[in-house]
C-alpha positions in Angstrom: 38.2 33.8 12.8 35.2 35.8 14.0 35.6 34.2 18.4 39.6 35.6 18.0 38.9 38.6 16.9 36.1 39.1 19.9 38.7 37.4 22.2 41.5 40.6 21.0 38.3 43.8 21.7 37.7 41.7 24.5 41.4 41.6 25.6 42.0 45.0 24.2 38.8 46.8 26.7 40.3 45.7 28.6 43.7 46.5 29.0 42.3 49.6 28.0 40.1 49.7 31.5 43.7 49.0 33.8 44.9 53.2 35.0 47.8 52.6 36.3 49.7 56.1 37.9 53.4 56.2 37.7 55.5 59.0 39.3 59.4 58.4 39.2 60.2 62.0 40.8 58.0 60.7 43.9 59.0 57.6 43.5 55.3 56.1 43.4 54.3 53.3 41.4 50.4 52.2 41.7 48.4 48.9 39.8 45.0 48.7 38.6 44.5 44.9 39.4 40.3 45.6 39.2 40.2 48.8 40.9 40.8 51.3 39.4 42.3 54.9 40.8 41.7 58.1 38.3 44.6 59.8 40.3 47.3 60.2 43.2 47.7 63.2 44.8 50.7 63.0 47.3 51.5 65.6 50.1 54.0 66.4 52.9 52.4 67.9 56.0 50.0 69.3 53.7 51.4 70.3 51.2 52.0 68.9 47.0 55.0 66.8 47.4 57.3 66.7 44.4 59.9 64.3 45.3 61.5 61.6 47.0 62.6 63.2 50.4 60.1 63.6 53.3 61.2 64.8 56.9 61.2 63.7 59.8 57.9 64.1 62.3 56.2 65.1 59.0 52.8 63.5 57.8 52.5 61.9 54.5 49.0 61.7 52.9 48.7 59.4 49.6 44.7 60.3 48.4 43.9 58.0 46.2 40.8 60.1 43.7 38.0 59.1 41.9 38.3 54.9 42.7 36.4 52.8 40.8 35.0 49.1 40.6 33.8 48.8 44.1 31.1 46.0 44.5 27.9 47.8 45.5 26.2 45.9 48.1 21.8 46.4 48.4 22.6 48.7 50.9 24.3 51.2 48.0 27.5 50.4 49.9 30.7 49.0 49.3 33.3 46.9 51.8 36.5 48.2 51.0 39.8 46.8 52.8 42.8 49.5 53.2 45.9 48.3 54.4 49.8 50.0 54.2 53.1 48.7 55.6 56.2 50.4 56.0 59.3 48.0 55.0 63.0 49.4 55.5 66.2 48.9 52.8 66.5 45.1 54.2 62.8 44.3 53.5 62.4 44.2 57.2 58.5 45.0 58.2 58.8 48.1 60.4 55.3 49.2 60.7 51.8 47.4 59.1 47.5 47.8 59.6 46.3 44.8 58.4 42.5 46.9 57.8 41.9 50.4 58.3 38.5 49.4 57.4 37.6 47.0 59.9 35.8 49.0 61.9 33.1 49.3 59.5 32.3 45.3 59.8 29.6 44.0 57.5 27.8 47.2 56.3 30.9 48.6 55.0 30.8 52.6 53.4 29.7 54.6 51.0 29.8 54.6 47.9 30.8 57.9 47.7 33.3 57.6 50.7 35.1 54.6 48.5 36.0 56.8 45.5 38.3 59.3 47.7 40.9 57.6 50.5 43.5 58.9 52.0 46.5 57.1 54.1 48.2 59.2 56.2 52.2 57.8 57.9 53.3 59.9 60.7 57.7 59.8 59.8 59.4 59.0 62.9 60.6 56.0 64.9 61.9 53.4 63.9 62.5 55.2 60.9 65.8 57.1 61.2 67.2 60.2 59.5 69.4 59.3 56.1 67.7 56.1 55.4 65.4 54.7 52.4 61.9 53.5 53.7 58.8 52.1 51.2 55.2 52.3 51.9 53.6 49.8 50.6 49.4 49.9 50.5 47.1 48.6 48.9 42.7 48.5 48.3 40.5 45.7 47.8 37.4 45.2 47.6 36.4 42.5 50.2 33.0 41.8 48.3 34.8 40.7 44.5 38.7 40.5 45.1 40.0 43.9 43.1 42.1 45.2 44.2 44.6 48.6 43.7 48.9 48.2 45.5 50.8 50.9 45.0 54.2 51.7 46.5 56.0 55.3 47.4 59.9 55.4 47.9 60.5 57.9 51.1 64.2 59.4 51.7 63.4 60.0 55.4 65.9 63.8 55.8 
């Protein structure tokens, strides 16, 4: 009976540590898969975004704040990876970057820099006005495999 109780307590602790983010007005969904975001700020041309609409030519910024769970290297840095894609209503990939942090190689980035990660997207061709798109993004720890996945719905006007 003691082993079952400890298993239950461990599972409860594990689930309590997860920090998923959901905002249906924005169409924003973030899942904690070992990397835990405290908050996500979404901006449309540097203004707080309040709905799914975004104008052609505007810049979307998703700022993941107080991200934790990375494995620290002996240097104190972490090996973070950041990718994003944009898909259309038919699930066709129209934009993809496999790793914005590839340029940091095996040196990584500081633990402080990994706590606040921004992903930017300029709304433009091949996107079209009047169509719906989804921006998919993933941040992962190259050392441990922990990750955080998210997506946001974009109605281009």
